[in-house]
N, C-alpha and C positions, 0 to 999 in steps of 0.2 A: 603290460609288463608284470613280472612276478617279483616278489621280494627277494633280495639277495641275501646270502648267508652273512655277509658283512653288516648289512642293515640290521638283521636279527641279532647279531652279536652285539652291536652297539646299543640296541634297545634293551637287551638283557643287562648290559653293563650299567645303563642309566637306572634301571630298576634296582640293581644290587647296590649301587653307590649313592643313589639319591640326587644326582646332579650331573649336568653335562660335562663340567670341568673334571670332576672325579672320574667319570666314565672315560673321558679322553685319556686321562693319566693311566688308568688301568689297561687301556687298549693301546697305549703308546702312540697316540695320534693327536692331532690338534683338536681343540674344542669345535672349531668351525667344521671339521670333517664329520664329527659326530652329529652336530646340529643339522648339517645339510643332509646326512643320511637319514636321520629321523624324519625330517620334513619330506624327503622323497618317499619314504615308506608310508607316511600318512597320506600323501597324494595317491600312491598306488592302491592303498586299501580303502581310501575314501572316508577315513575316520580320524579323529584327533586321538593321539595316543598318550601325550603328556601335556601337563599344565606347567608352564614356566612361572615360578614364584620368585619372591625377593631373595637376594643374596645368592643368586645362581643355583637355587634349589629347584627341584622339579617334583611333580607328583603324577602318578599314573591315573588316567581316566579309567572308567569301568571297562571300556573297550581295550585300553592299554593293558590292564591286568590280564584280560583274557588272552590277548595276543602274546603277552610275555610268557604265559604258561605254554602256549602252543609253540612259541619260538624256542623255549628250552627243550621241548620234546624233539623239535627238528634238529637242533644243534647236537643233542645227545645221539640221535639216530645217525647223523653224519660222523660223529666221533666213533660210533660203534662199527662203522664200515671199516675203519683201519684195523680194529681188533679182529673182526671177522676175516679180513683179508689175510692177516698174519697166520691165522690157524683156524680155518673155517670149521665151525661146529664144535670146537673143542676149548678154545681159549676163554677163560672167565676173567682174565686180568682186567682190572679197572676199579673205579670207585663206586661204592654203594652207600647210600645214605638212608638210614631208617630212623623213624621217630617212635617215641613211646610216651604215653600219658604219664605224667610225673609220678603219681602214686604207685603205678605199676612198675616203674623203671627199676627200683632197687631189687625187686623180687625176680625180674625177668631178664633185664639187659645183660648183667654180668655173665650169667650162665649161657644165654643164647649167643652172645658175642664170642665168648671163649670157645664154645663148641663149634660154631660155624667157622671161626678162623682156623681151628684145628683141621677141619674137613676141607677148607678152601683157603689156604694161606695166600694164594695169589690175588684174592679179592681184598681191596683196601676198604674196610668197613668203618664208617663213622656213624654216630647217632646224635639225636637231639631230643631233649625232653620238652614237654609243653602241655598246655591245656588242650581239650578236644577242639575248640575253634582254631587255635594256633596251628595244630598239626594238620587239620584239614586244609587250612589256607596254604601251608607249605606243600602239601600234596598237589593241590590244584595249580599252584605256580610252578610245579616241576622241580622244586628245591629239595624235595624228599621223595624217595622212590616208594617206600612202604611205611606204614605206621601201625603200631600195636595200641589199640585204644578200646574204650567201651562203645557198644552200639547204642549211642545216645546222641540226639541232636545232630544226626548226619545231614549234611547239606547236599543239595543237588550236585551230581557229578562225582560222588564218592561211592565206590563199590567195595564190598567187604567179603572176606572169608571168615566164617565163625571158627574160632580156635577152641574155646571152652566156655562153659556156663556153670555157675554155682551160686547158691543162695548166700546172703551175708551171714556172718557170725557176730556174736556180741563179745566184746572184750570187757572184762570186769577186774576190779582190784582183787588180789589173791585172797583176801580175808572177807570178801563179800559173801553174805549168806547164800546167795544163789549160785556161787561158784562151786558149791558142792553137788549141784544137780547136773544131770547129763545133758539136759536141754533147758533153755531159759525162755520164758514167755516175755515178749516185749511189754505186754500189759502190766507185768509185775514190776517193771522199771518206770512206770508212768510218772511217778513223782520224784524221780532222781535226776541229777544233772547230767546232760548229754554233751559229750565232746564231739563237735562236728569237724570232720576233715573236709575243709571248704576249698576244693579245687574244682572250678566249673566243669561240668554241670552237676557235681556230686550233691549239692544242697537239694536240688529238685528231686533227684532220685531218692535220697533218704527221706524227704518229706512224703514221697509216694509210699515208701515202706511203712512209715508211721500211719499214714492215712488208710492204708489197706487193712489195718487192725483197729481203725476208728480212734486214733490218737493224734494230738498235735505233737510237734517236735520240740521238746523243751531244751533249747540250746543254752548251755551255760558257758561254754568256751568254744572259740573257733580257731582253727589253725590250718595252714596250707601244708604243714609238715606231717607226714605219716609217723615219723619217729616221735615228734612232740605229742601227738595225740596218744600214742601208746605210753609215753612217759607220764602224762597227766593221769591216765587211768591207773598205771602202776602205783602212783603216789596217792591214790584214793580220792582224786578230784572229780570223779565222774566215771561214766562208762561210754563206750563208743561202739559203732558198727563198722565192720570191715568186710568187703567182698573177698579180699585176699586174706588167706589164713597164714600168718607168719610161721616159719619153720621153728623159730625159737621164741618161746613165750616169756621174753624178757625185754625190758626197755633198753634204750641206749645207755642208761645208768647202771644196768645190770639188775634192776629191780623186777621181780616176776609179776606177771598178770595172768589172768585165766581167760581162755578162749572157749566159748560154748556155742553150739548150734542154736539157732532160733527155733522155738517150738512151732510158731505160726508159719503158714505158707505165705510168703511175701513176694513181691515182684523181684525178678532178677535182671541183671544187666550183662549180657554176654560180652566176653572179650573177643575182639575181632582183629583181623589184619586188613587194614584199609589201603586203598590205592585210588588213583584218579581213574574214573570210569572211562573206558575207551582209549586210554593211553597205552602205547606199545611199551611193555616192560623190556628192559635190557635182559640179556641172557643171565647175568648175575642176579638181577632182581627176581627173575622167575625161579632161579635156583634157591634164593633165600626164601621165597614164598613157599616152595615145596618143603624146604627145611623147617619152616615155622609150623606148617601143618603137622609134620611128624613129631617135632620137638614138643609142642604143646599137647598133642594127643597122648604122648607118653607120660604126661604128668610131671614133666621136668620143671 
């Protein structure tokens, strides 16, 4: 026997809701119907998919997580049949979900989202922010179609298209003596406090940058907020490094700071568009993928 679409639908509902009862409610069926369908699916596949915990909670096994990702792809493909039948080869209508690494999101999501919606208003676009591990997890589970992130710590099963690559810049208080120079040596800042934008895996990348010029990383302040890091620098509380160059050299408080290129050649971390390797992208996801390649190559 082959798994039924109903069994796959119930399994995905259990993964999304975290329990058999909640999954039954979301599918408008009884809990016993969901439980029997999952048990039958486990017998068909010959593996255990869920672990039943206390308080009617469930957790996916490793096999369950893999099957859920494949089940989402199957259900999406079936849903796509209806769209294709209505207007073969033309209709892009439907939902598209894309992710973006949190520090990149303020600089890229608004412009990309607005431009794509102008070109393709029939596509219902949603987005999610997250860390690199979180976004890759969403891609592999089929809960996100594409994601803009750095090419770091990629897990097996993730494929990428390179969008752009640029070296980091240094952000300095406006009255810092080095702010008058065209380029700044990281070695010249060795004894000064460093503000670390700490969103995984940025710490390891910046440690690699410092190590490439033979320096330790002197962290004085840590923050997960791009705006807070810039505000601390603008207030003279240290300097920071940023792969993204802000279009406005002012903090959220309106206080200026200076942005200068690094003099040394240091490691870079390309920005890429990621997807689940081997997954069949929907027509709208392929359209968004092509859009991103053009959008980012234009320097937008």
